[in-house]
BAKOLMI-344132 format. One record per residue: x, z negated, y of N, C-alpha, C, O in turn; chain; residue number from 1. Coordinates in Angstrom, 1 decimal, padded with zeros to 4 digits, always signed. Layout:
REM residues N
(node (X; Z; Y); (X; Z; Y); (X; Z; Y); (X; Z; Y); 'A'; NUM)
...
END
This chain:
REM residues 92
(node (-067.8; -010.0; -029.3); (-067.0; -011.2; -029.5); (-067.8; -012.3; -030.2); (-068.9; -012.6; -029.7); 'A'; 1)
(node (-067.4; -012.8; -031.3); (-068.2; -013.8; -032.0); (-067.9; -015.2; -031.4); (-067.0; -015.4; -030.6); 'A'; 2)
(node (-068.8; -016.2; -031.8); (-068.7; -017.5; -031.2); (-067.4; -018.2; -031.5); (-066.9; -018.9; -030.6); 'A'; 3)
(node (-066.8; -018.0; -032.7); (-065.5; -018.7; -033.0); (-064.4; -018.1; -032.1); (-063.5; -018.9; -031.7); 'A'; 4)
(node (-064.4; -016.8; -031.8); (-063.4; -016.3; -031.0); (-063.6; -016.8; -029.5); (-062.6; -017.1; -028.8); 'A'; 5)
(node (-064.9; -016.9; -029.1); (-065.1; -017.5; -027.8); (-064.7; -018.9; -027.7); (-064.0; -019.3; -026.7); 'A'; 6)
(node (-064.9; -019.7; -028.7); (-064.5; -021.1; -028.8); (-062.9; -021.2; -028.7); (-062.4; -022.0; -028.0); 'A'; 7)
(node (-062.3; -020.3; -029.5); (-060.8; -020.3; -029.5); (-060.3; -019.9; -028.1); (-059.3; -020.5; -027.7); 'A'; 8)
(node (-060.9; -019.0; -027.4); (-060.5; -018.6; -026.1); (-060.7; -019.7; -025.1); (-059.9; -019.9; -024.2); 'A'; 9)
(node (-061.8; -020.5; -025.3); (-062.0; -021.6; -024.4); (-061.0; -022.7; -024.6); (-060.5; -023.3; -023.6); 'A'; 10)
(node (-060.6; -022.9; -025.9); (-059.5; -023.9; -026.2); (-058.2; -023.5; -025.6); (-057.5; -024.2; -024.9); 'A'; 11)
(node (-057.9; -022.2; -025.7); (-056.7; -021.6; -025.1); (-056.7; -021.8; -023.6); (-055.7; -022.3; -023.1); 'A'; 12)
(node (-057.7; -021.4; -023.0); (-057.8; -021.5; -021.5); (-057.6; -023.0; -021.1); (-056.9; -023.3; -020.1); 'A'; 13)
(node (-058.3; -023.9; -021.8); (-058.2; -025.3; -021.5); (-056.7; -025.8; -021.6); (-056.2; -026.6; -020.8); 'A'; 14)
(node (-056.1; -025.4; -022.7); (-054.7; -025.8; -022.9); (-053.8; -025.3; -021.8); (-052.9; -026.0; -021.3); 'A'; 15)
(node (-053.9; -024.0; -021.5); (-053.1; -023.4; -020.5); (-053.4; -024.0; -019.1); (-052.5; -024.3; -018.3); 'A'; 16)
(node (-054.7; -024.3; -018.8); (-055.0; -025.0; -017.6); (-054.3; -026.4; -017.5); (-053.7; -026.7; -016.4); 'A'; 17)
(node (-054.3; -027.1; -018.6); (-053.7; -028.5; -018.6); (-052.2; -028.3; -018.3); (-051.6; -029.1; -017.6); 'A'; 18)
(node (-051.6; -027.3; -018.9); (-050.1; -027.1; -018.7); (-049.8; -026.7; -017.3); (-048.8; -027.2; -016.7); 'A'; 19)
(node (-050.7; -025.9; -016.7); (-050.5; -025.5; -015.3); (-050.7; -026.6; -014.3); (-050.0; -026.7; -013.3); 'A'; 20)
(node (-051.7; -027.5; -014.6); (-051.9; -028.6; -013.8); (-050.7; -029.6; -013.8); (-050.3; -030.2; -012.8); 'A'; 21)
(node (-050.1; -029.7; -015.0); (-048.9; -030.6; -015.2); (-047.8; -030.0; -014.3); (-047.1; -030.7; -013.6); 'A'; 22)
(node (-047.6; -028.7; -014.4); (-046.6; -028.0; -013.6); (-046.8; -028.2; -012.1); (-045.9; -028.4; -011.4); 'A'; 23)
(node (-048.1; -028.1; -011.8); (-048.5; -028.2; -010.3); (-048.1; -029.6; -009.9); (-047.5; -029.8; -008.8); 'A'; 24)
(node (-048.4; -030.7; -010.7); (-048.0; -032.0; -010.3); (-046.5; -032.2; -010.2); (-046.0; -032.9; -009.3); 'A'; 25)
(node (-045.8; -031.6; -011.1); (-044.3; -031.7; -011.1); (-043.7; -031.0; -009.9); (-042.7; -031.4; -009.3); 'A'; 26)
(node (-044.3; -029.8; -009.5); (-043.8; -029.1; -008.3); (-044.1; -030.0; -007.1); (-043.2; -030.1; -006.2); 'A'; 27)
(node (-045.3; -030.6; -007.0); (-045.6; -031.5; -005.9); (-044.6; -032.6; -005.9); (-044.2; -033.1; -004.8); 'A'; 28)
(node (-044.2; -033.2; -007.0); (-043.2; -034.2; -007.1); (-041.8; -033.8; -006.6); (-041.1; -034.5; -005.9); 'A'; 29)
(node (-041.5; -032.5; -006.9); (-040.2; -032.0; -006.4); (-040.2; -031.9; -004.9); (-039.3; -032.3; -004.2); 'A'; 30)
(node (-041.3; -031.5; -004.3); (-041.5; -031.4; -002.8); (-041.3; -032.8; -002.2); (-040.6; -033.0; -001.2); 'A'; 31)
(node (-042.0; -033.7; -002.8); (-042.0; -035.1; -002.3); (-040.6; -035.7; -002.4); (-040.1; -036.3; -001.4); 'A'; 32)
(node (-039.9; -035.4; -003.5); (-038.5; -035.9; -003.7); (-037.6; -035.3; -002.6); (-036.7; -036.0; -002.1); 'A'; 33)
(node (-037.8; -034.0; -002.4); (-037.0; -033.3; -001.3); (-037.2; -034.0; +000.0); (-036.3; -034.3; +000.8); 'A'; 34)
(node (-038.5; -034.2; +000.3); (-038.9; -034.8; +001.6); (-038.3; -036.2; +001.8); (-038.0; -036.6; +002.9); 'A'; 35)
(node (-038.2; -036.9; +000.6); (-037.8; -038.3; +000.7); (-036.2; -038.4; +000.6); (-035.7; -039.5; +000.7); 'A'; 36)
(node (-035.6; -037.2; +000.4); (-034.1; -037.2; +000.3); (-033.6; -037.8; -001.0); (-032.5; -038.4; -001.0); 'A'; 37)
(node (-034.3; -037.6; -002.1); (-033.9; -038.1; -003.4); (-032.6; -037.4; -003.8); (-032.2; -036.3; -003.3); 'A'; 38)
(node (-032.0; -038.0; -004.8); (-030.7; -037.4; -005.3); (-030.9; -036.1; -006.1); (-032.0; -035.9; -006.6); 'A'; 39)
(node (-029.9; -035.4; -006.2); (-030.0; -034.0; -006.8); (-030.4; -034.1; -008.3); (-031.2; -033.3; -008.7); 'A'; 40)
(node (-029.9; -035.1; -009.0); (-030.3; -035.2; -010.4); (-031.8; -035.5; -010.6); (-032.4; -034.9; -011.5); 'A'; 41)
(node (-032.3; -036.3; -009.8); (-033.8; -036.6; -009.9); (-034.6; -035.4; -009.6); (-035.6; -035.1; -010.3); 'A'; 42)
(node (-034.2; -034.7; -008.6); (-034.9; -033.4; -008.2); (-034.8; -032.4; -009.3); (-035.8; -031.8; -009.6); 'A'; 43)
(node (-033.6; -032.2; -009.8); (-033.4; -031.2; -010.8); (-034.1; -031.5; -012.1); (-034.6; -030.6; -012.8); 'A'; 44)
(node (-034.3; -032.8; -012.4); (-035.0; -033.2; -013.6); (-036.5; -032.8; -013.5); (-037.1; -032.3; -014.4); 'A'; 45)
(node (-037.1; -033.1; -012.3); (-038.5; -032.8; -012.1); (-038.6; -031.2; -012.0); (-039.6; -030.7; -012.6); 'A'; 46)
(node (-037.7; -030.5; -011.4); (-037.8; -029.1; -011.4); (-037.7; -028.5; -012.8); (-038.4; -027.5; -013.1); 'A'; 47)
(node (-036.8; -029.0; -013.6); (-036.7; -028.6; -015.0); (-038.0; -028.8; -015.7); (-038.5; -028.0; -016.5); 'A'; 48)
(node (-038.6; -030.0; -015.5); (-039.9; -030.3; -016.2); (-041.0; -029.3; -015.7); (-041.8; -028.8; -016.6); 'A'; 49)
(node (-041.0; -028.9; -014.5); (-042.0; -028.0; -014.0); (-041.8; -026.6; -014.6); (-042.7; -025.9; -015.0); 'A'; 50)
(node (-040.5; -026.2; -014.6); (-040.2; -024.9; -015.2); (-040.6; -024.9; -016.7); (-041.2; -023.9; -017.1); 'A'; 51)
(node (-040.3; -025.9; -017.4); (-040.7; -026.0; -018.8); (-042.2; -026.0; -019.0); (-042.7; -025.3; -019.9); 'A'; 52)
(node (-043.0; -026.6; -018.2); (-044.4; -026.6; -018.3); (-045.0; -025.2; -018.0); (-045.9; -024.8; -018.7); 'A'; 53)
(node (-044.4; -024.5; -017.1); (-044.8; -023.1; -016.8); (-044.4; -022.2; -018.0); (-045.2; -021.4; -018.4); 'A'; 54)
(node (-043.2; -022.4; -018.5); (-042.8; -021.6; -019.7); (-043.8; -021.9; -020.9); (-044.2; -020.9; -021.6); 'A'; 55)
(node (-044.1; -023.1; -021.1); (-045.0; -023.4; -022.2); (-046.4; -022.8; -022.0); (-047.0; -022.4; -023.0); 'A'; 56)
(node (-046.9; -022.8; -020.8); (-048.2; -022.1; -020.5); (-048.0; -020.6; -020.9); (-048.9; -020.0; -021.5); 'A'; 57)
(node (-047.0; -020.0; -020.5); (-046.7; -018.6; -020.8); (-046.6; -018.3; -022.3); (-047.2; -017.4; -022.8); 'A'; 58)
(node (-045.8; -019.2; -022.9); (-045.6; -019.0; -024.4); (-047.0; -019.2; -025.1); (-047.3; -018.5; -026.1); 'A'; 59)
(node (-047.8; -020.1; -024.7); (-049.1; -020.4; -025.3); (-050.0; -019.1; -025.2); (-050.6; -018.7; -026.2); 'A'; 60)
(node (-050.0; -018.5; -024.0); (-050.8; -017.3; -023.8); (-050.2; -016.2; -024.7); (-051.0; -015.5; -025.4); 'A'; 61)
(node (-048.9; -016.0; -024.7); (-048.3; -014.9; -025.4); (-048.5; -015.1; -026.9); (-048.8; -014.2; -027.7); 'A'; 62)
(node (-048.3; -016.4; -027.4); (-048.4; -016.6; -028.8); (-049.9; -016.4; -029.3); (-050.1; -015.9; -030.4); 'A'; 63)
(node (-050.8; -016.7; -028.5); (-052.2; -016.5; -028.8); (-052.5; -015.0; -028.9); (-053.2; -014.5; -029.8); 'A'; 64)
(node (-051.9; -014.2; -028.0); (-052.1; -012.8; -028.0); (-051.4; -012.1; -029.2); (-052.0; -011.3; -029.8); 'A'; 65)
(node (-050.2; -012.6; -029.6); (-049.6; -012.1; -030.8); (-050.4; -012.4; -032.0); (-050.6; -011.5; -032.9); 'A'; 66)
(node (-050.9; -013.6; -032.1); (-051.7; -014.0; -033.3); (-052.9; -013.1; -033.4); (-053.3; -012.7; -034.4); 'A'; 67)
(node (-053.6; -012.9; -032.2); (-054.8; -012.0; -032.2); (-054.5; -010.6; -032.6); (-055.2; -010.0; -033.4); 'A'; 68)
(node (-053.4; -010.1; -032.2); (-053.0; -008.7; -032.6); (-052.7; -008.6; -034.1); (-053.0; -007.6; -034.7); 'A'; 69)
(node (-052.0; -009.6; -034.6); (-051.7; -009.6; -036.0); (-052.9; -009.8; -036.9); (-053.0; -009.2; -038.0); 'A'; 70)
(node (-053.7; -010.8; -036.5); (-054.8; -011.1; -037.4); (-056.1; -010.2; -037.3); (-056.9; -010.2; -038.1); 'A'; 71)
(node (-056.1; -009.5; -036.2); (-057.3; -008.6; -036.0); (-056.9; -007.2; -035.7); (-057.3; -006.6; -034.7); 'A'; 72)
(node (-056.0; -006.6; -036.6); (-055.6; -005.2; -036.3); (-056.6; -004.1; -036.3); (-056.5; -003.1; -035.7); 'A'; 73)
(node (-057.7; -004.4; -037.0); (-058.8; -003.4; -037.1); (-059.9; -003.6; -036.1); (-060.8; -002.8; -036.0); 'A'; 74)
(node (-059.7; -004.6; -035.2); (-060.7; -004.9; -034.2); (-060.7; -003.7; -033.2); (-059.8; -003.0; -033.1); 'A'; 75)
(node (-061.8; -003.6; -032.5); (-062.0; -002.5; -031.5); (-061.1; -002.8; -030.3); (-060.8; -001.9; -029.5); 'A'; 76)
(node (-060.7; -004.0; -030.1); (-059.9; -004.4; -028.9); (-058.5; -003.7; -029.0); (-057.9; -003.6; -030.1); 'A'; 77)
(node (-058.0; -003.3; -027.9); (-056.7; -002.6; -027.8); (-055.7; -003.7; -027.5); (-055.6; -004.2; -026.4); 'A'; 78)
(node (-054.8; -004.0; -028.4); (-053.8; -005.0; -028.2); (-052.5; -004.4; -027.7); (-052.4; -003.1; -027.8); 'A'; 79)
(node (-051.6; -005.1; -027.2); (-050.3; -004.6; -026.8); (-049.5; -004.0; -027.9); (-049.5; -004.5; -029.0); 'A'; 80)
(node (-048.7; -002.9; -027.6); (-047.8; -002.4; -028.7); (-046.6; -003.3; -028.7); (-046.4; -004.2; -027.9); 'A'; 81)
(node (-045.7; -003.0; -029.7); (-044.5; -003.8; -029.9); (-043.6; -003.8; -028.7); (-043.0; -004.8; -028.3); 'A'; 82)
(node (-043.5; -002.7; -028.0); (-042.6; -002.6; -026.8); (-043.2; -003.5; -025.7); (-042.4; -004.2; -025.0); 'A'; 83)
(node (-044.5; -003.5; -025.6); (-045.1; -004.3; -024.5); (-044.9; -005.8; -024.9); (-044.6; -006.6; -024.0); 'A'; 84)
(node (-045.1; -006.2; -026.1); (-044.8; -007.5; -026.6); (-043.4; -008.0; -026.3); (-043.1; -009.1; -025.9); 'A'; 85)
(node (-042.5; -007.1; -026.6); (-041.1; -007.4; -026.3); (-040.8; -007.6; -024.8); (-040.1; -008.6; -024.5); 'A'; 86)
(node (-041.4; -006.8; -024.0); (-041.3; -007.0; -022.5); (-041.9; -008.3; -022.1); (-041.3; -009.0; -021.2); 'A'; 87)
(node (-043.0; -008.7; -022.7); (-043.6; -010.0; -022.3); (-042.7; -011.1; -022.7); (-042.6; -012.1; -022.0); 'A'; 88)
(node (-042.2; -011.1; -023.9); (-041.3; -012.1; -024.4); (-040.1; -012.2; -023.5); (-039.6; -013.3; -023.1); 'A'; 89)
(node (-039.5; -011.1; -023.1); (-038.3; -011.1; -022.2); (-038.6; -011.7; -020.8); (-037.7; -012.2; -020.2); 'A'; 90)
(node (-039.8; -011.6; -020.4); (-040.2; -012.2; -019.1); (-040.2; -013.7; -019.1); (-040.0; -014.4; -018.1); 'A'; 91)
(node (-040.5; -014.2; -020.3); (-040.5; -015.7; -020.4); (-039.1; -016.2; -020.7); (-038.9; -017.4; -020.8); 'A'; 92)
END
């Protein structure tokens, strides 16, 4: 693995971590809102934001993997086949 690939992986991990921390904070807010007896709309808005943050983290990981498979087809690394990529997309 070359330095540029390592740097790109570090950036990816940092981005996904930020998205997951955001989702973690939003889930914590949902729990607090439930404990405080907040109205349904407020709770659902926070829950939707948490769900979106988790989806974005997943999309970011998957998009990076697709890009890697397409741009490095001759690399020694074994990337997922098209059926596997489709299953991953469907999970998100």
